[in-house]
MDTraj code that builds the backbone (N, CA, C; nanometers):
import mdtraj as md
import numpy as np

residues = "MET LYS LEU GLU ALA LEU TRP LEU LYS ARG GLN GLY VAL ALA HIS ARG GLN ILE SER ARG LEU THR GLY ILE SER SER THR THR LEU THR SER TYR LEU ARG ALA TYR GLU VAL GLU GLY ILE GLU GLY LEU LYS THR VAL ASN PHE PRO GLY SER GLY CYS SER VAL ALA ARG".split()
xyz = np.array([
    [0.1007, -0.1076, 0.0282],
    [-0.0266, 0.0218, -0.0182],
    [0.0741, 0.1245, 0.0121],
    [0.1882, 0.1436, 0.0709],
    [0.2774, 0.2334, 0.0497],
    [0.3662, 0.2844, -0.0431],
    [0.3944, 0.1727, -0.1400],
    [0.4446, 0.1918, -0.2291],
    [0.3645, 0.2406, -0.3406],
    [0.2422, 0.1764, -0.3635],
    [0.1678, 0.1961, -0.4298],
    [0.1275, 0.3689, -0.4298],
    [0.0749, 0.4359, -0.3071],
    [0.0868, 0.5726, -0.2683],
    [0.1770, 0.6552, -0.3519],
    [0.2985, 0.5864, -0.3044],
    [0.4036, 0.6784, -0.3083],
    [0.4273, 0.6526, -0.4585],
    [0.3741, 0.5781, -0.5731],
    [0.4051, 0.5526, -0.6878],
    [0.3085, 0.6844, -0.7584],
    [0.1860, 0.6594, -0.7064],
    [0.0459, 0.7630, -0.7380],
    [0.1402, 0.8769, -0.7531],
    [0.1807, 0.9390, -0.6109],
    [0.2176, 1.1102, -0.6148],
    [0.3464, 1.0833, -0.7055],
    [0.4098, 1.0101, -0.7279],
    [0.5204, 1.0417, -0.8491],
    [0.4611, 1.0540, -0.9792],
    [0.3285, 1.0047, -0.9777],
    [0.2439, 1.0126, -1.1396],
    [0.1641, 1.1406, -1.1412],
    [0.1300, 1.1853, -1.0166],
    [0.0964, 1.3398, -1.0127],
    [-0.0459, 1.3668, -0.9800],
    [-0.0880, 1.2199, -0.9276],
    [-0.2185, 1.2135, -0.8833],
    [-0.2279, 1.3051, -0.7836],
    [-0.3218, 1.3428, -0.7649],
    [-0.3743, 1.4771, -0.5975],
    [-0.3782, 1.3460, -0.5274],
    [-0.3090, 1.4581, -0.3707],
    [-0.3720, 1.3754, -0.2428],
    [-0.4853, 1.3267, -0.2263],
    [-0.5896, 1.4144, -0.2092],
    [-0.7313, 1.3178, -0.2330],
    [-0.7554, 1.2035, -0.2605],
    [-0.7028, 1.2308, -0.4127],
    [-0.7525, 1.1159, -0.5112],
    [-0.6610, 0.9825, -0.4475],
    [-0.5593, 0.9801, -0.4268],
    [-0.4361, 0.8833, -0.3354],
    [-0.5126, 0.8250, -0.2617],
    [-0.5482, 0.8750, -0.1667],
    [-0.6327, 0.8374, -0.0607],
    [-0.7554, 0.7759, -0.0616],
    [-0.8331, 0.8079, -0.1767],
    [-0.9468, 0.7412, -0.1910],
    [-0.9477, 0.6233, -0.2438],
    [-0.8302, 0.6605, -0.3422],
    [-0.7778, 0.5058, -0.4280],
    [-0.7635, 0.3663, -0.3393],
    [-0.6581, 0.3909, -0.2451],
    [-0.5810, 0.3184, -0.1640],
    [-0.6663, 0.2973, -0.0502],
    [-0.7803, 0.3676, -0.0283],
    [-0.7975, 0.3417, 0.1512],
    [-0.7631, 0.3737, 0.2729],
    [-0.6253, 0.4423, 0.2377],
    [-0.6021, 0.5791, 0.3644],
    [-0.5912, 0.6620, 0.3825],
    [-0.5864, 0.6729, 0.4965],
    [-0.6040, 0.8455, 0.5321],
    [-0.5257, 0.9298, 0.4808],
    [-0.5942, 1.0949, 0.4806],
    [-0.4881, 1.1697, 0.4476],
    [-0.3529, 1.2025, 0.5449],
    [-0.3692, 1.1703, 0.6615],
    [-0.2802, 1.2070, 0.7518],
    [-0.1577, 1.0496, 0.7411],
    [-0.2153, 0.9670, 0.7223],
    [-0.1516, 0.8732, 0.7068],
    [-0.0654, 0.8713, 0.5435],
    [-0.1572, 0.9108, 0.4715],
    [-0.0563, 0.9469, 0.3409],
    [0.0346, 1.0242, 0.3639],
    [-0.0104, 1.1542, 0.4582],
    [0.0943, 1.2763, 0.4824],
    [0.2472, 1.1778, 0.5197],
    [0.2344, 1.1007, 0.6342],
    [0.3323, 1.0205, 0.7076],
    [0.4062, 0.9369, 0.6094],
    [0.3576, 0.8711, 0.5238],
    [0.4317, 0.7858, 0.4595],
    [0.5050, 0.8872, 0.3596],
    [0.4419, 0.9474, 0.3086],
    [0.5723, 1.0534, 0.1937],
    [0.6338, 1.1086, 0.2849],
    [0.6290, 1.1800, 0.3944],
    [0.7314, 1.2164, 0.4992],
    [0.8282, 1.1613, 0.5189],
    [0.8219, 1.0041, 0.5899],
    [0.8961, 0.9165, 0.6061],
    [0.9764, 0.8764, 0.5007],
    [0.9258, 0.8866, 0.3610],
    [0.9968, 0.8532, 0.2507],
    [1.0998, 0.9780, 0.1779],
    [1.0286, 1.1227, 0.2342],
    [1.1483, 1.2198, 0.2155],
    [1.2635, 1.1892, 0.3109],
    [1.2464, 1.1632, 0.4134],
    [1.3235, 1.1701, 0.5247],
    [1.4188, 1.0342, 0.5100],
    [1.4029, 0.9009, 0.5165],
    [1.4571, 0.7920, 0.5124],
    [1.4889, 0.7080, 0.3633],
    [1.4062, 0.7444, 0.2364],
    [1.3613, 0.6922, 0.1339],
    [1.3051, 0.5678, 0.1389],
    [1.3433, 0.4622, 0.0717],
    [1.2675, 0.3215, 0.0793],
    [1.2351, 0.2385, 0.2214],
    [1.3793, 0.2727, 0.3192],
    [1.3609, 0.2076, 0.4239],
    [1.2674, 0.2805, 0.5155],
    [1.2542, 0.4095, 0.5026],
    [1.1314, 0.4455, 0.6086],
    [0.9798, 0.4044, 0.5688],
    [0.9435, 0.3746, 0.4498],
    [0.8579, 0.2514, 0.4224],
    [0.8296, 0.1530, 0.5083],
    [0.9465, 0.0917, 0.5498],
    [0.9612, -0.0410, 0.5774],
    [0.9150, -0.0652, 0.7330],
    [0.9238, 0.0567, 0.7730],
    [0.8448, 0.0708, 0.9503],
    [0.7266, 0.0631, 0.9986],
    [0.6586, -0.0208, 1.0505],
    [0.5375, -0.0513, 1.0951],
    [0.4996, 0.0296, 1.2230],
    [0.4620, 0.0960, 1.2500],
    [0.3953, 0.2187, 1.3717],
    [0.2428, 0.2052, 1.3891],
    [0.1976, 0.1525, 1.4808],
    [0.0806, 0.1168, 1.5250],
    [0.0627, 0.2030, 1.6401],
    [0.0091, 0.3378, 1.6587],
    [-0.0237, 0.4052, 1.7471],
    [-0.1384, 0.3823, 1.8234],
    [-0.1407, 0.3919, 1.9427],
    [-0.2234, 0.3290, 2.0369],
    [-0.2362, 0.2863, 2.1553],
    [-0.3295, 0.2441, 2.2068],
    [-0.3137, 0.1921, 2.3714],
    [-0.2856, 0.0158, 2.3408],
    [-0.2190, -0.0112, 2.2162],
    [-0.2127, -0.1738, 2.2504],
    [-0.2800, -0.2215, 2.2585],
    [-0.2765, -0.3979, 2.2795],
    [-0.3617, -0.4617, 2.2249],
    [-0.4132, -0.5135, 2.3616],
    [-0.5752, -0.5329, 2.3858],
    [-0.6055, -0.5395, 2.4808],
    [-0.6944, -0.6609, 2.5224],
    [-0.6408, -0.7847, 2.4555],
    [-0.7717, -0.8865, 2.4195],
    [-0.7839, -0.9930, 2.5461],
    [-0.8517, -1.0325, 2.6165],
    [-0.8674, -1.0700, 2.7299],
    [-0.8601, -1.2130, 2.7244],
    [-0.7903, -1.2887, 2.7795],
    [-0.7735, -1.4136, 2.8033],
    [-0.8647, -1.4979, 2.8854],
])
top = md.Topology()
chain = top.add_chain()
for i, resn in enumerate(residues, 1):
    res = top.add_residue(resn, chain, resSeq=i)
    for name in ("N", "CA", "C"):
        top.add_atom(name, md.element.get_by_symbol(name[0]), res)
traj = md.Trajectory(xyz[None], top)
């Protein structure tokens, strides 16, 4: 998904349309693009799941 979004951006597709086509939020798209600008492809390999973590009861 991250590489697809990056490819679309490089093709000149509008930010809003990329979000719609890929199903990712505008905020997430911006995060992906910033990570790529700073770290290149390596920046897109990172997986971050913000939040309170898993709360599965056993």
